[in-house]
VOGU-3710 file (C-alpha; in Angstrom, 3 decimals, decimal comma):
1> msldlpfapm> 89,318/161,809/67,719  86,352/159,216/68,568  83,228/159,081/66,751  79,454/158,441/67,527  78,509/155,722/65,521  75,579/153,260/65,898  77,964/150,533/65,239  80,520/151,481/67,799  79,200/149,350/70,540  79,883/146,286/68,342
11> laerggeyrt> 83,317/147,605/67,954  83,974/148,399/71,293  83,306/144,846/72,295  86,024/143,774/70,029  88,496/146,293/71,114  88,184/148,633/67,983  87,528/152,422/67,850  86,503/154,498/64,638  89,325/157,492/64,423  89,884/160,109/62,264
21> vdlkgeahyi> 93,321/161,565/60,509  94,583/164,171/58,266  96,099/162,613/55,686  96,094/165,578/53,093  92,290/165,226/53,715  90,372/163,420/56,611  90,622/159,752/56,636  88,678/157,377/58,830  90,046/154,013/60,116  89,282/151,617/62,953
31> dfggegtpvv> 92,317/151,286/65,735  91,942/147,619/67,377  94,640/148,479/69,527  97,475/145,798/70,586  101,325/145,563/70,615  103,817/144,286/68,536  104,245/144,080/64,487  101,481/146,348/62,957  98,978/144,912/60,799  96,941/147,334/58,503
41> fvhglggaal> 93,935/145,848/56,618  92,694/147,193/53,179  89,342/146,585/51,835  88,013/146,190/48,533  85,759/147,812/46,119  82,290/148,772/48,007  83,856/147,220/51,119  84,939/149,231/54,348  87,021/148,743/57,536  84,047/146,937/59,073
51> nfmqvapllr> 84,962/144,304/56,755  87,783/143,324/59,268  85,794/143,588/62,460  86,087/139,952/63,319  89,168/139,006/62,046  91,012/141,870/63,716  90,522/141,185/67,279  92,038/137,724/66,510  95,355/139,220/65,364  95,447/141,761/67,966
61> eaghhvyaid> 95,520/138,603/70,399  98,005/136,625/68,348  100,447/139,769/69,196  99,929/142,515/66,692  98,653/146,151/66,544  95,865/146,055/64,237  94,506/148,793/62,122  91,854/148,780/59,247  91,284/151,836/56,851  88,401/153,370/55,035
71> lagfgltraq> 89,822/154,149/51,670  88,816/157,273/50,018  85,244/157,209/48,713  84,332/154,264/50,960  83,324/153,784/54,515  83,260/156,932/56,080  86,304/158,488/54,283  84,781/161,066/52,167  86,020/161,517/48,404  86,279/165,365/48,584
81> qlsssvrgna> 89,884/166,466/49,391  90,881/162,798/48,839  90,734/161,237/45,540  89,108/157,900/45,514  91,370/156,479/42,218  93,503/153,310/42,930  96,591/155,626/42,978  95,022/158,180/44,923  94,387/155,323/47,610  97,691/153,622/47,305
91> glvsrfidqv> 99,061/157,227/48,370  96,323/157,352/51,241  97,572/153,940/52,611  101,224/154,883/52,528  100,810/158,172/54,239  98,713/156,241/56,808  101,374/153,589/57,348  104,073/156,708/57,811  102,076/159,025/59,817  99,773/156,399/62,101
101> agepvvlvgn> 101,310/153,088/62,044  104,818/154,721/62,392  106,927/151,767/61,425  106,841/148,718/58,612  103,657/146,749/58,867  102,131/143,769/57,542  99,869/145,048/54,590  96,522/142,836/54,302  94,387/143,602/51,010  91,170/142,029/49,960
111> smgglitamv> 89,964/142,684/46,092  90,598/145,961/45,001  92,375/146,227/48,711  94,979/143,579/47,405  95,635/145,673/44,236  96,351/148,714/46,346  98,280/146,660/48,652  100,687/145,186/45,970  101,110/148,610/44,441  102,322/150,118/47,934
121> asmhpelvqa> 104,532/146,833/48,791  106,180/147,766/45,153  106,378/151,602/45,399  107,406/151,935/49,100  109,439/149,002/49,908  110,475/150,453/53,383  106,751/150,661/54,608  105,901/147,052/54,214  107,518/144,110/56,242  105,221/141,388/54,526
131> vvllgpampv> 102,178/141,315/52,211  99,037/139,056/52,700  96,863/139,074/49,440  93,206/138,056/49,893  91,516/137,423/46,860  92,910/140,239/45,331  92,195/141,809/41,934  93,912/140,683/39,020  93,936/139,862/35,442  92,512/136,236/34,175
141> pkrypgrqla> 95,251/134,236/32,513  95,481/134,756/29,018  94,659/131,373/28,147  91,040/132,171/29,246  90,491/135,114/26,800  86,894/135,286/26,761  86,643/135,500/30,765  88,755/138,872/31,247  85,393/140,818/30,425  83,218/138,984/32,689
151> slrtlatpaa> 85,524/138,867/35,647  86,054/142,632/35,506  82,471/143,115/35,364  81,870/140,761/38,121  84,491/142,452/40,473  82,146/145,413/40,119  79,007/144,232/40,492  78,741/143,885/44,558  79,749/147,812/44,950  77,676/148,694/41,924
161> sgivgrvrkr> 74,288/147,214/43,069  73,268/150,115/45,233  74,294/152,933/42,815  72,331/151,075/39,897  69,114/151,555/41,797  69,431/154,873/42,682  70,627/155,837/39,024  67,102/154,389/38,294  65,425/155,752/40,721  64,503/152,559/42,561
171> pltpeaevev> 66,999/152,354/45,043  67,797/149,579/47,493  67,039/149,776/50,719  70,311/149,430/52,610  69,391/146,098/54,103  68,990/145,161/50,330  72,405/146,371/49,159  74,471/144,933/51,604  72,559/141,560/50,928  73,367/141,815/47,566
181> amrvclaerd> 76,885/142,557/47,961  77,279/139,510/50,742  75,586/136,917/48,632  78,040/137,862/45,787  80,982/137,685/47,706  80,156/134,941/50,203  80,393/131,101/49,222  77,637/130,680/51,661  75,620/133,317/53,030  74,677/131,994/56,115
191> sldldvfeah> 78,000/131,938/57,339  77,958/135,708/58,021  78,023/136,890/61,588  74,383/138,911/62,064  76,262/141,805/63,655  78,709/142,155/60,850  75,646/142,227/58,694  73,853/144,961/61,081  77,051/147,014/61,229  77,286/147,112/57,480
201> vdlakirrgy> 73,704/148,257/56,789  73,992/151,106/59,474  77,172/152,029/57,441  75,056/151,721/54,581  72,179/154,190/55,702  75,379/156,662/56,829  76,724/156,858/53,302  73,041/157,626/51,779  73,842/161,084/53,032  77,114/161,303/50,881
211> pevmaamgla> 76,276/162,983/47,619  79,606/161,889/46,118  79,322/158,195/46,310  78,477/157,554/42,822  81,186/159,469/41,095  83,859/158,153/43,692  82,668/154,477/42,881  82,915/155,140/39,237  86,390/156,601/39,486  87,613/153,699/41,800
221> trtmfreiis> 86,417/151,047/39,243  87,754/152,709/36,158  91,080/152,871/37,841  91,132/149,701/39,171  90,272/148,166/35,615  93,079/150,226/33,973  95,315/148,690/36,507  94,625/144,805/35,932  94,069/144,743/32,518  97,478/144,515/31,336
231> hgqvlkryrs> 99,399/141,055/32,885  102,421/142,579/32,150  102,196/145,334/34,011  100,828/143,243/36,946  103,595/140,637/36,509  106,087/144,006/37,047  104,470/145,136/39,878  104,392/141,587/41,663  108,144/140,873/40,995  109,231/144,318/42,070
241> ieapvlling> 107,624/143,021/45,688  110,694/142,580/48,079  108,562/141,570/50,984  107,469/137,909/51,485  104,001/137,637/50,370  101,056/135,189/51,167  98,025/134,840/48,764  95,039/133,290/49,895  92,204/132,561/47,395  88,694/131,028/47,874
251> aqdrlvgvea> 87,942/128,109/45,422  84,496/129,312/45,151  85,160/133,053/44,365  83,010/134,436/42,099  84,789/137,580/41,525  88,543/136,778/41,500  88,733/132,786/40,113  91,348/130,537/41,242  92,688/130,451/37,843  93,903/134,169/38,168
261> arwakranpr> 95,349/132,953/41,359  97,238/130,171/40,251  98,529/131,859/37,236  99,992/134,804/39,863  101,680/131,951/42,059  103,186/130,311/38,838  104,727/133,660/37,852  106,087/134,215/41,324  107,262/130,710/43,035  108,761/132,416/46,078
271> wsyeewddtg> 105,233/133,452/47,197  103,453/131,252/49,789  99,761/130,282/48,364  96,849/128,691/50,103  93,266/127,595/48,301  90,856/127,471/50,399  87,590/125,128/49,143  84,607/126,534/50,969  85,415/130,082/50,817  84,355/132,940/48,348
281> hvpmlehper> 85,535/136,310/47,869  86,166/137,470/51,469  87,624/135,026/53,664  88,358/137,468/56,627  84,266/137,682/56,738  83,826/133,769/55,803  86,354/132,274/57,829  87,723/134,807/60,424  89,578/132,280/62,796  91,222/130,353/60,000
291> tastiaqwvg> 92,270/133,881/58,091  93,800/135,100/61,689  95,745/132,139/62,484  97,214/131,564/59,019  98,137/135,042/58,666  99,661/135,212/62,493  101,692/132,049/61,533  102,779/132,878/58,474  104,081/136,332/59,465  105,489/134,526/62,723
301> thvrsaa> 107,748/132,571/59,911  108,068/135,112/57,035  108,691/138,482/59,006  111,419/137,075/61,087  113,211/135,093/58,296  112,993/138,316/56,428  114,705/140,416/58,730
//
């Protein structure tokens, strides 16, 4: 089923259409079309499928059928029948791959979505051909003990900005809410496409009508922290991933520092790793062309060799 949305024309220009599917509750996703190995994008805390509206068409042109899902409690997917917990959303993504993509996918996750991607790949190897992690939520290396709590707080900052204002009864405007999040997530605010900003503002306006947003955000945040606080638990999850993994982290990422990404790479030497100097927390928004070409080239090599 297609939806009448203010940003639908922007998506249509990029070959995308919002759709709904029953996955033990109504879930929303963008189908960007295409043929070939399916790619499923998973957004982070406070994000949405719209985060991928620039990079998805480029991967479609590279020979993939591309989807981007709204996790429960985010975007247009309500946290009513569906749980916004990290494990609940890992289950949602698994059902989406099984019922919508219909075959093993290249699973790409950013921030909290990177955590969820790693969980799905670890628990359901039959659903995942390859894994791409874009600034995934992960613990700070143990040799930086004072940074762990600061990192966890920073991860929640963009998503929490609008909620804090509502609790204090001084809500930010939708425009200001999106602006705050983008300034934290981007290395350079001016790198953001204006259409992408406007689409996110339109989505923020829609979400003002969802009364469960604050509770859903709180549950997602608490469960994300629980899943990344233990280095041993995270390493066990990473090492159980059978699919090839590409990790990309921005050197200017304020939310997931490069120390964490380097720690993950050292602990998993078979992973491919790229560190981008001019990049913050959301490479798919900052450098969509580079992100798409990097993923396409890497998948072209590693999915075939893994077959």
